[in-house]
C-alpha positions as CSV (number, residue, x, y, z in Angstrom):
1,M,102.6,-35.9,-117.1
2,K,104.7,-32.9,-117.4
3,H,105.3,-30.2,-120.0
4,K,108.0,-27.5,-119.9
5,K,108.2,-24.5,-122.2
6,T,110.9,-21.9,-122.1
7,H,110.4,-18.4,-123.5
8,H,113.6,-18.3,-125.6
9,Q,113.3,-21.9,-126.9
10,N,113.1,-22.1,-130.7
11,K,113.6,-25.8,-131.4
12,K,110.9,-28.4,-130.9
13,E,111.0,-29.8,-127.4
14,I,111.2,-33.5,-126.7
15,A,109.0,-34.4,-123.8
16,K,110.0,-37.3,-121.5
17,V,107.0,-39.6,-121.1
18,V,106.4,-42.0,-118.3
19,P,104.5,-45.0,-119.6
20,T,101.0,-45.5,-118.1
21,K,99.1,-48.7,-117.7
22,K,96.0,-47.5,-119.5
23,S,95.9,-46.6,-123.2
24,S,93.1,-43.9,-122.9
25,P,93.9,-41.0,-125.2
26,W,93.0,-38.7,-122.3
27,K,95.8,-40.1,-120.2
28,N,98.4,-40.3,-123.1
29,P,100.8,-37.4,-122.7
30,L,101.5,-37.4,-126.4
31,V,97.8,-36.5,-126.9
32,I,97.0,-34.3,-123.9
33,I,100.2,-32.2,-123.7
34,P,99.7,-30.5,-127.1
35,I,96.0,-30.0,-126.3
36,L,96.7,-28.4,-122.9
37,T,99.5,-26.3,-124.4
38,S,97.3,-24.9,-127.2
39,L,94.4,-24.3,-124.8
40,L,96.5,-22.5,-122.2
41,F,98.6,-20.4,-124.5
42,A,95.8,-19.5,-126.8
43,V,94.0,-17.9,-123.9
44,L,97.1,-16.3,-122.5
45,W,98.3,-14.7,-125.7
46,I,95.1,-14.1,-127.7
47,S,92.6,-13.2,-124.9
48,K,94.9,-10.6,-123.3
49,P,94.6,-12.0,-119.7
50,A,93.8,-9.7,-116.8
51,N,96.4,-8.7,-114.3
52,S,95.3,-11.4,-112.0
53,L,96.6,-14.0,-114.6
54,R,100.0,-12.4,-115.0
55,S,101.5,-14.8,-112.6
56,I,100.0,-17.8,-114.5
57,E,101.4,-16.4,-117.7
58,I,104.9,-16.1,-116.3
59,A,104.8,-19.5,-114.8
60,A,103.6,-21.0,-118.0
61,L,106.5,-19.5,-119.9
62,R,109.2,-20.3,-117.4
63,G,107.9,-23.3,-115.5
64,S,105.9,-26.4,-116.0
65,Y,102.6,-28.1,-115.0
66,D,101.7,-31.5,-113.9
67,I,98.2,-33.0,-114.2
68,Q,97.5,-34.9,-111.0
69,S,94.9,-37.2,-109.6
70,I,92.9,-37.8,-112.8
71,S,89.5,-39.2,-111.9
72,K,86.1,-39.9,-113.4
73,L,83.1,-37.9,-112.1
74,I,79.6,-39.2,-112.6
75,D,76.2,-37.8,-111.5
76,N,74.0,-40.8,-110.8
77,E,70.9,-38.6,-110.5
78,T,71.2,-37.7,-114.2
79,S,69.9,-39.9,-116.9
80,P,71.7,-41.0,-118.9
81,A,74.7,-40.7,-116.6
82,Q,77.9,-39.6,-118.4
83,S,81.4,-39.5,-117.0
84,V,83.6,-36.4,-116.9
85,E,87.4,-36.7,-116.5
86,F,88.9,-34.3,-113.9
87,G,92.4,-33.6,-113.0
88,N,94.3,-31.2,-110.8
89,L,96.6,-28.8,-112.5
90,W,99.7,-28.4,-110.4
91,D,102.1,-25.5,-111.0
92,N,105.6,-26.9,-110.4
93,R,107.2,-23.4,-110.3
94,L,104.9,-22.0,-107.8
95,Q,104.5,-25.3,-106.0
96,R,100.7,-25.0,-105.6
97,L,97.4,-26.0,-107.2
98,N,96.7,-23.6,-110.0
99,G,93.5,-24.9,-111.4
100,Y,91.9,-28.0,-113.0
101,V,91.8,-29.8,-116.3
102,V,88.4,-31.3,-117.4
103,K,87.4,-33.3,-120.4
104,F,83.7,-33.9,-121.0
105,P,81.6,-35.5,-123.7
106,V,79.5,-33.5,-126.2
107,R,76.6,-35.5,-127.5
108,N,77.3,-36.8,-131.1
109,F,80.5,-34.7,-131.3
110,S,84.1,-34.8,-130.2
111,D,84.9,-34.5,-126.5
112,V,86.0,-31.0,-125.2
113,A,88.8,-30.2,-122.9
114,M,89.1,-27.1,-120.7
115,I,91.2,-25.5,-118.0
116,L,89.6,-24.0,-115.0
117,D,91.2,-21.6,-112.5
118,P,91.1,-22.3,-108.8
119,E,87.7,-20.5,-108.6
120,L,86.3,-22.8,-111.4
121,K,86.2,-20.0,-114.0
122,I,87.0,-21.1,-117.6
123,R,90.5,-20.0,-118.6
124,S,90.7,-22.0,-121.9
125,I,88.5,-24.4,-123.8
126,G,88.8,-26.4,-127.0
127,S,87.5,-29.4,-128.9
128,M,89.7,-32.5,-128.8
129,Y,89.2,-32.9,-132.6
130,P,88.1,-30.6,-135.4
131,L,84.3,-30.1,-135.9
132,I,83.3,-31.5,-139.2
133,L,79.7,-30.8,-140.5
134,G,78.6,-31.8,-144.0
135,G,82.2,-32.6,-144.9
136,Q,83.3,-29.1,-143.9
137,E,85.5,-28.1,-141.0
138,Y,84.2,-25.3,-138.8
139,Y,86.3,-23.0,-136.7
140,L,85.1,-22.9,-133.1
141,G,87.5,-20.3,-131.8
142,S,85.1,-17.3,-131.8
143,F,82.4,-19.5,-130.3
144,F,84.6,-20.8,-127.5
145,N,86.0,-17.3,-126.8
146,K,82.7,-16.2,-125.3
147,F,83.2,-18.6,-122.4
148,Y,86.4,-17.2,-121.2
149,E,86.2,-16.4,-117.5
150,Q,82.6,-17.8,-117.3
151,S,81.6,-20.0,-114.4
152,L,78.7,-22.3,-113.6
153,L,76.8,-19.5,-111.9
154,T,77.3,-16.9,-114.7
155,L,76.4,-19.4,-117.4
156,A,73.2,-20.6,-115.7
157,N,72.1,-16.9,-115.6
158,N,73.4,-15.9,-119.0
159,S,71.0,-15.0,-121.8
160,G,72.0,-16.2,-125.2
161,I,75.7,-17.0,-124.7
162,F,75.2,-20.4,-126.1
163,T,73.7,-19.1,-129.3
164,P,76.3,-19.3,-132.1
165,D,76.9,-16.5,-134.6
166,D,76.7,-19.2,-137.4
167,N,73.3,-20.9,-137.6
168,V,75.0,-24.0,-138.9
169,L,76.5,-24.5,-135.4
170,T,73.1,-24.4,-133.6
171,K,72.9,-28.2,-133.2
172,Y,76.5,-28.3,-131.9
173,A,75.9,-25.4,-129.5
174,G,72.9,-27.2,-127.9
175,A,74.9,-30.4,-127.3
176,F,77.9,-28.4,-126.1
177,K,75.7,-26.4,-123.7
178,D,74.5,-29.7,-122.0
179,G,78.0,-31.1,-121.8
180,L,79.6,-28.0,-120.5
181,L,77.1,-27.3,-117.7
182,Y,77.2,-30.9,-116.7
183,A,81.0,-30.8,-116.5
184,L,81.0,-27.6,-114.5
185,K,78.4,-28.9,-112.1
186,L,80.4,-32.1,-111.4
187,S,83.6,-30.0,-111.1
188,Y,81.9,-27.7,-108.6
189,I,80.8,-30.7,-106.5
190,K,84.3,-32.2,-106.7
191,V,85.9,-29.1,-105.4
192,N,83.3,-27.6,-103.1
193,G,80.9,-30.4,-102.2
194,K,77.3,-31.2,-103.0
195,E,76.1,-29.0,-100.1
196,A,77.8,-26.0,-101.5
197,L,76.1,-26.6,-104.9
198,D,72.7,-26.9,-103.3
199,K,73.2,-23.5,-101.5
200,L,74.2,-21.9,-104.8
201,F,71.3,-23.4,-106.6
202,P,68.6,-24.2,-104.0
203,N,66.1,-25.1,-106.6
204,G,68.5,-26.9,-108.9
205,I,70.2,-25.6,-112.0
206,T,67.1,-24.6,-113.8
207,L,68.8,-22.8,-116.7
208,A,66.2,-20.1,-116.9
209,A,67.9,-18.1,-119.6
210,V,66.4,-16.8,-122.9
211,G,65.9,-19.7,-125.3
212,D,65.6,-22.3,-122.4
213,T,62.4,-24.2,-121.7
214,L,61.3,-23.8,-118.1
215,K,61.6,-27.1,-116.4
216,T,60.2,-26.5,-113.0
217,F,57.9,-24.0,-111.3
218,Q,55.6,-24.3,-108.2
219,T,54.5,-21.6,-105.8
220,V,51.5,-20.2,-103.9
221,D,50.1,-16.7,-104.6
222,H,48.7,-14.1,-102.2
223,L,45.3,-15.7,-102.4
224,G,46.6,-19.2,-101.4
225,K,46.3,-20.6,-104.9
226,T,48.9,-23.0,-106.1
227,I,50.6,-22.1,-109.4
228,Q,52.6,-24.9,-111.1
229,L,54.4,-25.5,-114.3
230,S,51.3,-27.0,-116.1
231,D,49.4,-23.7,-115.4
232,L,52.0,-21.6,-117.2
233,E,51.8,-23.9,-120.2
234,K,48.2,-23.0,-120.9
235,Q,48.9,-19.4,-121.8
236,K,51.6,-16.8,-122.3
237,T,52.9,-15.5,-119.0
238,A,54.6,-12.3,-117.9
239,I,56.5,-12.3,-114.6
240,I,57.3,-8.9,-113.1
241,A,59.7,-8.6,-110.2
242,V,58.9,-5.6,-108.0
243,D,60.6,-3.9,-105.1
244,V,57.5,-3.1,-103.0
245,G,59.6,-0.7,-100.8
246,C,60.3,1.6,-103.7
247,G,57.6,3.9,-104.9
248,S,59.0,4.4,-108.4
249,C,59.6,0.7,-108.9
250,K,56.0,-0.1,-108.0
251,Q,54.7,2.5,-110.4
252,T,57.0,1.2,-113.2
253,C,55.8,-2.4,-112.6
254,A,52.2,-1.4,-112.7
255,S,52.7,0.5,-115.9
256,V,54.3,-2.5,-117.5
257,R,51.3,-4.6,-116.4
258,D,49.1,-2.1,-118.2
259,L,50.7,-3.0,-121.5
260,F,49.2,-6.4,-121.2
261,D,45.6,-5.2,-120.8
262,G,43.3,-7.1,-123.2
263,T,46.1,-9.4,-124.6
264,G,45.3,-12.6,-122.7
265,V,48.7,-12.7,-121.2
266,R,48.8,-13.8,-117.6
267,V,50.7,-11.4,-115.3
268,I,52.4,-12.6,-112.1
269,F,54.0,-10.1,-109.7
270,V,57.0,-11.3,-107.6
271,S,57.4,-9.2,-104.5
272,D,60.7,-9.0,-102.7
273,R,59.0,-8.7,-99.3
274,D,56.7,-10.7,-97.1
275,E,52.9,-10.5,-96.8
276,L,52.8,-7.6,-94.4
277,E,55.2,-5.4,-96.4
278,T,53.5,-6.3,-99.7
279,A,50.0,-5.4,-98.5
280,S,50.1,-1.8,-99.6
281,F,51.3,-2.7,-103.1
282,I,48.4,-5.1,-103.5
283,K,45.9,-2.6,-102.3
284,E,47.2,0.3,-104.5
285,Y,48.3,-1.5,-107.7
286,V,47.1,-5.1,-108.1
287,R,43.9,-5.8,-110.0
288,N,43.4,-9.5,-110.9
289,E,47.1,-10.5,-111.0
290,S,48.7,-13.1,-108.8
291,V,51.3,-11.9,-106.3
292,I,54.0,-14.1,-104.9
293,Y,55.7,-13.3,-101.6
294,D,59.3,-13.9,-102.3
295,D,61.2,-12.5,-99.3
296,K,63.2,-15.7,-99.1
297,M,64.1,-15.3,-102.9
298,A,62.9,-18.8,-103.8
299,I,61.3,-17.8,-107.1
300,T,64.0,-15.2,-107.8
301,N,66.7,-17.8,-107.5
302,L,64.6,-20.4,-109.4
303,L,64.2,-18.1,-112.4
304,Y,67.4,-16.0,-112.0
305,L,65.5,-12.8,-111.8
306,G,67.5,-9.6,-111.7
307,E,67.1,-6.6,-109.5
308,P,63.6,-5.1,-109.7
309,P,61.9,-3.8,-111.7
310,Y,62.5,-6.9,-113.9
311,L,60.5,-8.5,-116.6
312,M,60.4,-12.2,-117.8
313,L,58.2,-13.4,-120.7
314,I,57.3,-17.1,-121.1
315,D,55.3,-18.4,-124.1
316,D,52.6,-21.1,-123.9
317,Q,55.2,-23.8,-124.7
318,L,57.2,-22.7,-121.6
319,K,60.0,-21.2,-123.7
320,I,61.6,-18.2,-122.1
321,V,61.6,-15.5,-124.8
322,Y,62.7,-12.4,-122.9
323,K,64.4,-11.5,-119.6
324,N,65.7,-8.0,-118.7
325,S,65.7,-5.3,-116.1
326,I,63.4,-2.3,-116.8
327,S,65.2,1.1,-116.8
328,D,63.0,2.7,-119.4
329,I,59.6,1.2,-120.3
330,A,59.5,2.6,-123.8
331,T,62.9,1.2,-124.8
332,D,63.3,-1.9,-122.6
333,A,59.9,-3.5,-122.0
334,E,57.5,-2.2,-124.7
335,P,59.3,-3.4,-127.8
336,A,59.7,-6.9,-126.3
337,I,56.0,-7.0,-125.2
338,N,54.8,-5.9,-128.6
339,E,56.7,-8.7,-130.2
340,F,55.5,-11.2,-127.5
341,I,51.8,-10.5,-127.9
342,K,51.7,-10.8,-131.7
């Protein structure tokens, strides 16, 4: 499949189509070429691409692309398993691979197609067919624009990017989120291998962002007591990441802890050091809180905790309601905590 577009061309182009054996709309050039064209050029012209994309812009205007090696990707460990269609985007002018084309299902809605750059960052994305809700067509451009240059890693650690500005789109956004992350995961495995994905997400893609429900948690605190997901479900929990090698950070984290006195909220400290280096922090600041030694960053990676001091709030239904670094207690932590303990 090939599409050429010239900068000075005013008349409608006639594409030469090579017949294919299968009749899948995804593999039909008459369907996919307009979609790819609109996706690619919408991003190039509307999103004002960075300098690093200038060569792609020039190539798109003067050259052509082929979609090569279309294949179906399936994660058999996921139930229900869904297929994602994946193809290489070959730049004929530059004679090199210049990204990937991916089509993935969105539960109860139209499939979505996207173009990824060689680093698997989203360069363009759009629905295969218009979104109709209650007999009305909804424009998705502003929603999709938020995902420009996002990757699997940034989306897994992003707070609220999947929340639409229009509440009517909430149901669509939830289904889109599942489909997009699934597609990016399979694309990452296709390009880099399963081992590379496991290194990037050693505890799995837990999606511990604001609005997510915590899916997994198990660790042992400084007293040897096991803390697991079911324990967190019993009461509201505050997780505070602390750099025990920093005096001001330790003081800040202890002051944040004080805001929970008498509220019934369980406080867990996550230390960035081992038992020996955390000992002084426990002696000077810890009361009845659990302390987790996280020098190998197992919990930090599981929950996508930022640089200490950092606060994460989880309600008694395991829903993550707040995540942020603490630069100023009065403006960062205190308003969120007051809302949390109501």
